[in-house]
C-alpha positions in Angstrom: -5.4 -14.9 1.6 -6.0 -14.5 -2.1 -3.5 -13.3 -4.6 -1.2 -10.3 -4.4 -3.7 -8.1 -6.4 -6.4 -8.8 -3.8 -4.0 -8.2 -0.9 -2.9 -4.8 -2.3 -6.5 -3.7 -3.1 -7.8 -4.7 0.3 -5.0 -2.9 2.1 -5.6 0.2 0.0 -9.3 0.1 0.8 -8.7 -0.5 4.5 -6.6 2.7 4.5 -9.4 4.6 2.7 -7.1 5.4 -0.2 -8.3 5.7 -3.8 -6.3 4.5 -6.7 -6.0 8.1 -7.8 -4.5 9.1 -4.4 -1.9 6.3 -4.5 -1.1 7.2 -8.1 -0.5 10.7 -7.0 1.8 9.6 -4.2 3.7 7.4 -6.7 3.7 10.2 -9.3 1.8 8.1 -11.8 -1.7 8.2 -13.3 -4.7 6.5 -11.7 -4.7 4.2 -14.8 -1.1 3.2 -14.3 -1.8 2.5 -10.6 -4.8 0.4 -11.6 -2.7 -1.6 -13.9 -0.2 -2.3 -11.1 -3.0 -3.3 -8.8 -4.5 -5.7 -11.3 -1.2 -7.2 -12.4 1.5 -6.5 -9.8 3.7 -9.3 -11.2 4.3 -7.0 -14.3 5.5 -4.2 -12.1 9.0 -3.2 -10.9 9.9 -4.5 -7.5 10.8 -0.9 -6.4 7.2 0.2 -7.2 5.7 -2.7 -5.2 8.0 -1.8 -2.3 6.8 1.8 -2.4 3.2 0.7 -2.4 3.8 -1.6 0.5 5.4 1.3 2.5 2.5 3.6 1.6 0.0 1.0 2.8 2.0 -0.1 5.8 2.1 -3.7 4.8 4.9 -6.2 5.0 5.9 -7.8 1.7 6.2 -11.2 3.4 2.5 -11.0 4.1 1.8 -10.9 0.4 2.9 -14.5 -0.2 
């Protein structure tokens, strides 16, 4: 698997979710979500955990 950014993006697309939709669920803007997806290492762990839950992915799969 590629990097964490690719993993999150592919999981989001597989679910059919837009960045705007996930941003709405996280109560952040689409741009803020896009920033997280591009550089998740700069994000708070709690936010990554929320994204993983919304996308039904296991954090251990992101390694």
